N, C-alpha and C positions, 0 to 999 in steps of 0.2 A: 424749749424756752428756755428752760434755766440753764441749759448748756449752752446756747448762745450769750446770754448773759454773762456767764463765766468766762466764755471766751473773749468777750468786748472788754470786761476788765482787766484780763490777761493782758489784751494788747496793747492798752491804756496805761498799766503799769512797765511793760516792756518798751513803749514809746516814750514814758516819762526820762528827761534827760537826769543823767546822775551828775552829782557834784564831782569836782576834781579829785577831792579827797577819797570819795566811796568809791570813783572809778580806779584811783590807785590802789586801794586795798583790794578790791577785785580782781586787779592784775595779779597782786601779792598773792593771793588766796590760790589763784589759778595755776600758780609756779610752785610746782610739785617739791622741787629741790630745794627753794628758798624755804617753804613750810617744813620741810624735814630739819634744815638748818635750825630754825626756828624750835622745833620740839626739841632738839637735842640741846639746844642751847637754854632751854626752861629745864630739862632734866639736870643738867650740869649745875645750874643756879640752885636748884632743889637739893641736889646731891651736896653740894658744898655749904651751903647755909642751914640746911635742916638736918642733913644727914648724920651729923656729929652728935646732935641731940638724942638718935635713935640708937646710937652705939654704946655697947655696955662696955668699950674700953676707953671711955672719954677722958675719964678721971684717975685713971689707974696710973701708978706709980712705976719708974723704971725698974725695971727686973733684970739684972745683966744675966742672969743664969736661963733667962728664957728668950736670950738675945739670938739673934740670925736664925729663926726658926723657919722652915718652908711653911707654904700655905697648909693649914689645917682647917679643922672643922672648928675649932676655938679664934684663929685668926686665918680667915679667908684670904687674905694677901700676905700672910707670915708675918714676920718681926723684923725691927731692925737690929743694930749692936747693942741698943739700952732695953730691947726687949718691948718697945712699944708697938702698937699695932699698926701695921703699914696702911689698912684702908680706912682707920680714923686720921693717920697722918695726912693721908692725899686728901681726904676732905676738909681738913683744917688748913692745907697749904693752898688750897683752891680756893678757899675763903678769901686769903691773903692776896692771892696773884688777881684774883677777878675785883678784888676792892682796889688794888692798886690802877687796875685797867680802867674801869669806872671812873673813880676819881680824877686820875690822869685826863680822862676823854672829857670830863666836865670842866676842867681847868683850859685844856686845848681849845675846846669849844667856845668857850664864854669868851678868852682872849681873841682867838680867830674871826668870831662871827663879828664882833665889836669892833676890832680893828679894820676888818675889811670893809664894814659899811659904813663907818666914818671916811676911810680914805675915798671911797668910791661916790659918796654923798656930796663932799666937799670937792675933790677933784681939785686939779690946777697943782700950786706947789704943795700943799699938803697932802696930795695923792702921791706926788712924785716923792717927796721924803718917805714918807711912810712905806711905799712900795720898795725903794730901794733899801731901806732897812730890812724889810721882808727878805729881799733877794740876799742880801749879805748872810741872813742866818740860813737860807736855803742852800747856801753855798759851802756851808760848814756841815762836816759828815756828822750826823747825830750820833749814831754808836760810839764812835771814838771820844767824842764831847762828853757822852755819859758815861765812859768809862774812866776818863779825867776827872770829872767832877765827884764821881763815886769813890775815886781813891782818896780826894781831898778829904772827905768826909772821913774815911778811915784814918787819915792821919790827925785829923781833928777829934778822933775818938768820941765819935757821937754815939750814945747809948744804942744799943741793939734793938732796943724797944721804941725809938723814936727815928730809927733810921730809915723805916717804911714809909714815913709822911715825908721826909725829904727825898725818897725815890719816886713817891706820886709827883710832887711837884716838879721835880726835876724833868722825868718824863712829858707832863703835861707843858709845862714851859719852852720846851723844844719840838713840839709837834704841832704847833699853831700855823705856821705859815702857810702851807697849802689851802687851808680852808680860808685863810683871810684873802687868798687871790681868788679864790672861787668865788667866795661873797662878793668880793670887791668888782668883779666881773658882772654879775648879775645886778649889783646896785646901780652901775653904770648905765644900764639900759633901763631899769625900772624907775629911776628919778625923772626920766623923759616923759614918761606914760600921762594920759589926762588926769588923773586921779592925782597924781603929784601936783600937777599945775592948780588943780581945785585946793589940794592941803595949802599951796604957796598962798593963793587968793584968798584963804580963810586966815592968814596970819599966824599958822600954829608955829611952836617953837621947832627949831631943829631936833632936840632930843625927841619929842613926840613923833616926828616926822620919821625919824629913823627907827624907833622901837616900835611903834604902834602901825606905820604902813609900809617899811622897807624890808626890816629883819623877817618879819611874819611871812612873806613872801619869798623869802630864801629858804623857808624851813625844810622843803624836799631835799636840797642839798645838803644842807645842815643836819640832818637825819643820816643820810647815807655815809657822809665823812666821818659823822660821831660814831657809826656801827663800825666801821674799818678800823677807826683810832682806837678802840678798844683792845682788837686783835694785836695791831701794832704795839700796844702800851704791855699787854700782857706778853708777849714775846722779847720785849726790852726789858721786862723785870726778870723774867725768866734766864736772859744771858747775862745779866748783871749778877744775878743771885749764883748762877753755875758757876762765874768767874770769881765767886766769894766777894763782890763789891757792891751788892743790892740787899735783900734781907738776910739777916745772918742768924744762924741757929743760936738758941732754942726755937726762935721762932720760925714754924715752917713755911716754905713756899715752895711751889712744884720747880723751880730754879735750883735752890739747894737741896732738895730732894734728890733730882737727877744727877747732881755733882757727884753722888756715890758712884756712877760709873767711872769717875777717873781712876778708881781703884783697878788693878786688872783682875784681881781675884774676884772683885765683888760682880767686875763684869761677865765673868765665865761661870762662877759658882754661884752666884746669888741673883738672879734676874729679878726676883719678886721686889728688890730694892728699888730699881730704877725704870723697870719696863711699866708699871702703873702711872706714876706722875707724867710720862712721855707720851702713854695714851692719853692721858686727860689732857695733856697741852693740844696733843693732835686735833682731838675730838673739838675741845672748845674753839681753837684759831680755825676749824673748816668750817665750823657750823657758824661762826660769826661773818667769816669771808663769804660764805654761802647766802646767808641771810643780807648781808651789805650789797651783792651782786643783783638779789633778787629786788631789794629795795631801790637800786638803780634804774632797774629796768621797768619797775612799776611806777617811778615817778617821772622817769624820763624814757618812755619806750624809743624815741628816736636814737639815743645813744646805742640800744642794742643792733640797731640796723647800722 
């Protein structure tokens, strides 16, 4: 009898419909590749933001006599030309690179989501003007423009300690048009639904309708694009710093650490100086892209087909 009751309860639980969010999270959990990317990303965040506090070399001063030493028991990944521990430097650099990616993503998502929602909600000439402006920005190559703007910062002699904030803003301000077009397309269809007609009948303000009723229904798209924007921003910062136009030493970033490979002697004789930051970039960007693909398939399984 107890077995039958248990089976009946299990059948009822199985037949109970799941909410869209729970169903999406369930799909994501079943995607082993996406979950692997999530675990790698969590590891990299802990490695970069907590790892330096566990390192015995965090507050060590430069020691040229200990410079360019290969990996050893004291320094697991060796030392740089100033005798600083490479493992600690990679962790500190990751903190900067990931911070740039996260802040740039927040700036990009905020501008793109609001811009697209306003254009889609009002339509007509407002939509036409805003989307033509978006099209103009999308026609401009982002990387060359970033290089030009970063060069201008160098000519203005912006202090290295402040340059990171300008890099965050520049990357964020140039990476929102794609999200704006996606959000605008969804809002155009959402504003014709019955619940929006009810909101219109209740006399709600436009701001309330956009912020409380339209944008929340575009969250799946925003989450997916935000995840991928972090990876793009990290790569953009890496390229700029590699070229000497982004984060400038002594502030470490993965880009300016890997720039050591510009020297042929370092490239051939001291691989411990540039391989660790390269591996960190590869793992982080791959994990973010894998997680982003998993989120896309979870929130919109039709796209996978």
